[in-house]
N, C-alpha and C positions, 0 to 999 in steps of 0.2 A: 256432851255438848254444853258450853257455857252460855248462859242466856244473860245478856247485860240489860239492866233496867235503863230507862231513859235518864235517871239521875247519873248513873255510872257513866254512860255515853257522853253525858254534857261534861262531866269532870275530866274524862280522858281528853276530850277536845280542847278544853280549857288549859290542860297541862301539856299538850302536844308542843306549842311553840317553846316553852321553857325547856322541855326535854331536848328538842333539836339544838337550842342555843347551847345547852350544856355539853352535848356531844361535839359541837363545832369548836367550843372554847377549851375543851380537855386537851391537855398536852399529849402529843403522840410520842410514845417511847422511841419509835424509829427516827423521828425528826428531832429529837432533843439535842443532839450533838452534830457538828460539822462532819462532813464526809468528802471523800475523794470523789471528784466528778470526772477526772480524765488524766492522761499522762502522755508525754512524748518522750521515748517511744510507748505506744500502747501495750497494755499487758497482754502477752502471748504473741506480739507481732514478730514477723520474721522480716528483717530489713535488706534492702538493696545496697545501702551504704552504711558504713559505720557511724553512729551518732557522735556529735562533739559536745552534746550536753543532754541532761535529763531535766524535763519540766514536769512538775506535779500541779494539778489544778484542783481547787477546792470550791465548795459552794459559798464560803465566806473567806475573807482575808485572814490567814493564820496570824498568830502573834509572833512578833520577830524577837525571840529570846533565844540568845546563843547556847544556853545550857540544855534547853529542852528540844531543839530541833537538830536533826541529823538525817543525811541521805548518804547511803552506802551502795556502791555499785561493784559487785563481785564478779569475777571471771569465771568461765567454765571450770577452771581448776579448783574452784571454791576457796582460793587463797588470796589471789591477786585482786587488789581494789584499784579503781580508776578514777574515783572522784577526786577533784583537785579545787583548791581555792575555797572561798567562803560562800555560803549559801546566799542566793539573791531572791529578795522578796520584792514582788511587783504585783500589786493588787491581789488577786486570789491565787496567784502562781508563786511557786518556790522552785528554784532551779539550781543546778551545780553544773560546772563545766567538767568534761572528762579528758583524761590522758588518752592518746591514741589506743584503740582496741586492737591488740595483736593476737588474740585468740579467737578461733572459730568455734562456735557452739552457743550454749545458753547462758545468758547473764541474768544476775538477780539484782533487782533494785529493793533494797530494804530502807525504810524511811520511818522516822518518828517526828511528827510535826505537832506542835501545840495549837489547837484550834482557837477560834475567836473566843470561846466560852472558857478556855483555860484547860479543857480536857485534851489529852494527848491522842493523836490518831497514829496508830502503828499497824502498817501492813507491809506486804512484800509483793512485787511483781516481777515478771520475767519478759525478756525479749531474746531473740536469736540473731546472731550475726554469722552468715554463711562464709565459707572459704573465700569466694569471689570478692566479697566486700572488704574482707581483711586485706587481700592482696592489693585491691584498689587503694585502700587507705595507705598501705605501706608504700606503694608506688608514688601516690601524691606527696607523701612525707619526704621521699628521697628527691622528688622533683624540686620540692620546696627548699630542701637543704642544698641541692646544686644550684638553685637560683641564688641563694644567699652567698655561696662561695664564689660564683661568678661575679656578683656585685662587689664582693670584698676585692677580688682580684682586678676588677675594673677601677676600683678606687686606689689601689696600690699602683697600677699602671699609670692612672692620671697623676699620682703624686710623683712617681719617677720621672715622668715627662716634664712636669713642672720643675722639678729639681735640675733636670738636664737643661732645660731652657734657661733657668736662672744661672746655671754654670757657664752656659754658652755666653749669655749676656754679660756675666762678669768678666769672662776672657776677652770678649770683644772690647769692653771698656778698658781693661788693662792694656790691650794692644793699642787701642787709640791713645791712651795716656803715654804709652811708650813712644809712639810715633810723634805725639806732640812734644815730648822731651827732646828727641833727636833734633826736630825742626827748630826748637827754641835755642838748642845749643849752637847749631849752624848760624842762626841769625846773629847770636852773641859774638861768634868768631868774626862774621863779616863786619859787624859794627866796630869791633876791636881793631880789625885790619884797617877800616876806613879811618878811625882816629889816628892810627900810626901814620898813614899815608898823609892825612891832613896835616899832622904835627910836622911831618918831614917837609912838606911843601912850604908851610909857614917859616920853618927854620932856614930853608934855602932862601926864601924870599927876604928874610930879615938880613941874612949875610950879603946878599946881592945889594940890598939898599945901603948897607954900611959901607961896602966896598966902593960904591959909586960916589959917597960922600968922602 
């Protein structure tokens, strides 16, 4: 049993605040670097629908450097990858879009992200996509393709209708022009005939006048 003298107790009490402050201010090895705080999909999650992107969340905003950051999403065959496009940095989140997931089973998210203090964070996560989710995604993709084809056909039909309308309008204009040409010819013949008749009348009148004198 240790017996402390009054002087020892006094010294211990005097040093206690400094000891507590030192413990508070001492850096924690576990908190020295940034860490992953969450993801979408979550690690180990089984999904009802196939995701269109992967989002990783950290406790601090990662450094946006193209050489040190990467996200890879590998399918159940452990060969096919589905990430597409550039990484998107938004606050503490880093995301990438995915190609349509066409395999049922376990997918692996492998990532390497440079934390705010320059140290890389490298881990792997998994999520599961069942057969129903893959079939639903394929059906939606086919419906979308069908809608695009229908829209293209509608555009073609509208163009054909416009062409037909323009052709009909041109035909009507040509017919009207033709009718106008025939009418103008008839008027010209009538005027010419009237001129001939008038000339004949004048000639007869002149002869009659001369004969009377």
